[in-house]
C-alpha positions in Angstrom: -28.4 101.8 -133.2 -28.2 100.1 -130.0 -29.4 101.5 -126.7 -26.0 102.8 -125.6 -25.8 104.4 -129.2 -28.9 106.8 -128.5 -29.1 106.8 -124.4 -25.4 108.7 -124.3 -26.2 111.6 -126.7 -29.3 112.1 -124.8 -27.1 112.2 -121.6 -24.7 114.7 -123.2 -27.9 116.8 -124.3 -29.2 116.7 -120.4 -25.7 117.8 -119.4 -25.9 120.7 -121.6 -29.1 121.9 -120.7 -28.6 121.3 -117.0 -25.5 123.2 -116.7 -26.6 126.2 -118.7 -29.6 125.9 -116.0 -27.0 125.6 -113.4 -25.6 128.8 -114.2 -28.9 130.7 -115.1 -31.0 129.9 -112.2 -28.6 128.1 -109.6 -30.6 125.1 -109.6 -27.4 122.8 -110.1 -29.4 120.6 -113.2 -31.0 117.9 -110.5 -34.4 119.0 -111.5 -33.4 118.0 -115.2 -31.6 114.9 -114.4 -33.7 113.0 -112.3 -36.5 112.8 -114.4 -34.0 111.9 -117.4 -32.1 109.3 -115.5 -35.1 107.7 -114.1 -36.6 107.4 -117.7 -33.0 106.4 -119.3 -31.0 104.1 -116.9 -33.3 101.2 -117.0 -32.6 100.9 -120.6 -28.9 100.6 -120.1 -28.8 99.0 -116.6 -30.9 96.3 -115.0 -31.8 98.7 -112.3 -34.9 97.4 -109.9 -37.8 99.8 -110.2 -37.7 99.7 -106.2 -34.4 101.4 -106.2 -34.6 103.3 -109.4 -35.6 106.5 -107.9 -32.4 106.4 -105.3 -29.9 105.7 -108.2 -31.3 108.8 -110.3 -31.2 110.7 -107.1 -27.4 110.0 -106.2 -26.3 109.9 -109.9 -27.9 113.5 -110.3 -26.3 114.9 -107.2 -22.7 113.2 -108.3 -22.9 114.9 -111.7 -24.0 118.5 -110.7 -20.6 118.9 -108.6 -18.5 119.9 -111.6 -21.1 122.1 -113.1 -22.3 123.6 -109.8 -18.4 124.5 -108.9 -18.1 126.1 -112.6 -21.1 128.5 -111.9 -19.7 129.0 -108.3 -16.5 130.5 -109.6 -18.1 132.5 -112.8 -20.7 133.9 -110.5 -17.6 134.7 -107.6 -15.6 136.3 -110.6 -18.4 138.4 -111.4 -18.5 139.8 -107.9 -22.3 138.3 -107.7 -21.9 136.0 -104.9 -22.4 137.1 -101.1 -20.0 135.7 -99.3 -21.9 136.0 -96.3 -24.6 134.4 -96.9 -22.9 131.3 -98.6 -20.6 130.9 -95.4 -23.7 130.9 -93.0 -25.8 128.7 -95.4 -23.3 126.2 -96.7 -21.5 124.1 -93.8 -25.0 123.2 -92.4 -26.4 122.3 -95.5 -23.5 119.9 -96.4 -24.2 118.3 -92.9 -28.1 118.1 -93.4 -27.3 116.6 -97.1 -25.3 113.6 -95.4 -28.7 113.0 -93.4 -30.8 113.3 -96.3 -28.8 111.2 -98.6 -28.9 108.6 -95.4 -32.9 108.9 -95.3 -33.2 108.5 -99.3 -31.3 105.2 -99.4 -33.3 103.7 -96.7 -37.0 104.5 -97.9 -38.7 102.9 -100.9 -37.9 104.4 -104.2 -41.7 105.4 -104.6 -41.2 107.6 -101.7 -38.3 109.5 -102.9 -39.9 110.3 -106.4 -42.9 111.3 -104.2 -40.9 113.9 -102.3 -38.9 115.0 -105.7 -42.1 115.9 -107.4 -44.0 117.3 -104.7 -40.7 119.9 -103.7 -40.4 120.7 -107.5 -44.3 121.3 -108.1 -44.7 123.4 -105.2 -41.5 125.7 -105.6 -42.5 125.9 -109.1 -45.7 127.2 -108.4 -44.4 129.7 -106.0 -41.8 131.1 -108.5 -44.0 131.5 -111.3 -46.6 133.4 -109.0 -43.9 135.7 -107.6 -42.8 136.3 -110.8 -45.6 138.9 -111.6 -45.4 140.7 -107.9 -43.3 143.8 -107.2 -41.9 144.3 -103.7 -42.0 148.0 -103.1 -38.3 149.2 -102.1 -39.3 150.5 -98.3 -41.5 147.6 -97.6 -39.8 145.4 -94.3 -38.6 141.9 -95.3 -41.1 139.0 -95.4 -41.7 137.7 -91.7 -42.2 134.2 -91.6 -41.2 131.1 -89.2 -38.6 130.3 -91.8 -36.8 133.8 -91.6 -36.7 133.9 -88.0 -35.2 130.7 -87.4 -31.2 130.8 -87.3 -29.7 130.7 -90.8 -27.4 127.9 -90.1 -30.5 125.9 -88.9 -32.0 126.6 -92.2 -28.9 125.9 -94.0 -29.2 122.5 -92.6 -32.8 121.8 -93.5 -32.2 122.7 -96.9 -29.5 119.8 -97.2 -31.6 117.3 -95.6 -34.6 117.9 -98.2 -32.9 118.9 -101.4 -30.5 115.6 -101.0 -33.3 113.2 -100.2 -35.2 114.6 -103.6 -31.8 114.6 -105.6 -31.8 118.5 -106.0 -28.9 121.1 -105.6 -31.0 123.4 -102.8 -31.5 126.6 -105.1 -35.3 125.9 -105.0 -35.3 126.4 -101.1 -32.5 128.9 -100.7 -33.6 131.4 -103.2 -36.8 132.0 -101.7 -35.1 132.0 -98.1 -32.4 134.6 -99.0 -34.9 136.9 -101.0 -37.2 136.9 -98.0 -34.4 137.6 -95.6 -33.1 140.4 -97.5 -35.7 141.9 -99.7 -33.5 144.3 -101.5 -31.2 141.4 -102.9 -31.1 140.8 -106.7 -32.7 137.3 -107.6 -28.7 136.8 -109.4 -27.5 137.3 -106.3 -29.6 134.9 -104.2 -29.1 132.7 -107.5 -25.4 132.9 -106.4 -25.9 131.6 -102.8 -28.2 128.9 -104.1 -25.4 127.4 -106.4 -22.8 127.5 -103.6 -25.1 125.8 -101.2 -26.1 123.6 -103.9 -22.2 123.0 -104.4 -21.9 121.5 -100.6 -25.2 119.5 -100.8 -24.0 118.0 -104.2 -20.5 116.9 -102.8 -21.8 115.5 -99.4 -24.8 113.9 -100.6 -23.1 112.1 -103.6 -20.2 110.9 -101.1 -22.7 109.8 -98.5 -24.6 107.7 -101.4 -21.4 106.4 -102.5 -20.3 105.2 -98.9 -23.6 104.8 -97.1 -26.0 101.6 -97.0 -27.2 100.1 -100.5 -30.4 98.7 -100.4 -30.4 94.9 -101.7 -30.9 94.9 -105.6 -30.1 91.9 -108.3 -27.8 93.7 -110.5 -25.4 96.2 -109.0 -23.1 96.2 -112.2 -22.2 99.9 -113.3 -23.1 101.4 -109.9 -20.6 102.7 -107.4 -22.5 102.6 -104.2 -26.0 104.1 -105.4 -24.3 106.5 -108.3 -24.5 105.3 -111.8 -20.8 107.1 -112.8 -20.8 106.4 -116.6 -24.1 108.5 -116.7 -22.8 110.6 -114.1 -19.6 111.7 -116.4 -21.7 111.7 -119.8 -23.7 114.5 -118.0 -21.2 116.7 -115.9 -18.6 117.1 -118.7 -21.0 118.9 -121.1 -22.8 120.5 -118.1 -19.5 121.9 -116.8 -18.7 123.6 -120.2 -22.1 125.4 -120.4 -22.4 126.6 -116.7 -20.2 129.9 -117.2 -22.8 130.6 -120.5 -25.6 130.4 -118.3 -24.1 132.6 -115.5 -23.6 135.1 -118.0 -27.3 134.9 -119.3 -28.4 135.2 -115.9 -26.8 138.7 -115.7 -28.3 140.0 -118.7 -32.1 138.4 -118.5 -34.4 140.3 -116.2 -35.8 139.2 -112.7 -39.1 138.3 -114.0 -37.8 136.0 -116.7 -35.4 134.1 -114.4 -38.2 133.5 -112.1 -40.7 132.1 -114.5 -37.7 130.2 -116.2 -37.2 128.8 -112.5 -40.3 127.8 -112.0 -41.2 126.2 -115.4 -38.2 123.9 -115.1 -39.1 122.8 -111.9 -43.3 122.0 -112.6 -41.7 120.2 -116.0 -39.3 117.9 -113.5 -42.3 117.1 -111.2 -44.6 116.0 -114.1 -41.9 113.9 -115.7 -41.3 112.1 -112.7 -44.6 111.1 -111.8 -45.5 109.8 -115.2 -42.8 107.6 -114.8 -42.5 106.0 -111.9 -46.6 106.0 -110.9 -47.9 105.6 -114.6 
């Protein structure tokens, strides 16, 4: 079987897993897609290693749009989406995503990979450690610098960092919302993360398509920095599985959700570091 024969089934499997995780954890699937694209895309397309991380990030953002939208709709129908939080964070997150995508398109791919890996490892460890912590019901919210900053500014920063790393922003949105509202359930924070992730993915992907493209020897298969064939192969199964993940999120206990969230991010960080730096 040639490379196309086995690469696309792997992309479809990636889409199924990322769609389920999108609904379950609100992560949009970017943490899974970016390392998979970094490994698989050079086998099918002649992509310069210097721009490979940017192509992986851009393609992941584009691929997550349908699945994230599907997850948001499913969460809204279940009454799990706090509309106020989504309205406060999503618009500026989209604006920040446009800036982040421009930055990612202009810096060396190794830096994009490093940003993604550090981002994933830090928040993965944070969520795993937090899974064993119980907040007493009468304790006040966690007062950190982030919680004292305006929500719209936080939304912009979330979009900026997330689009640079190629992720949907739930890893930043979920801890922030939980810190601001300590009585909010994990599944509600995940729903906000999905809504913010939809804005980031949509605006970030569009910016990667329309924005400046680094010089490369062969850009066949790419529109801007997005590999659309890979994005579609992942997006279709992801969209179908996202509602299943939402359903599971309403059955799983919060501690399991946090640990699953953290393990996904740590795994993605290690795979990306191995591919780009080894």
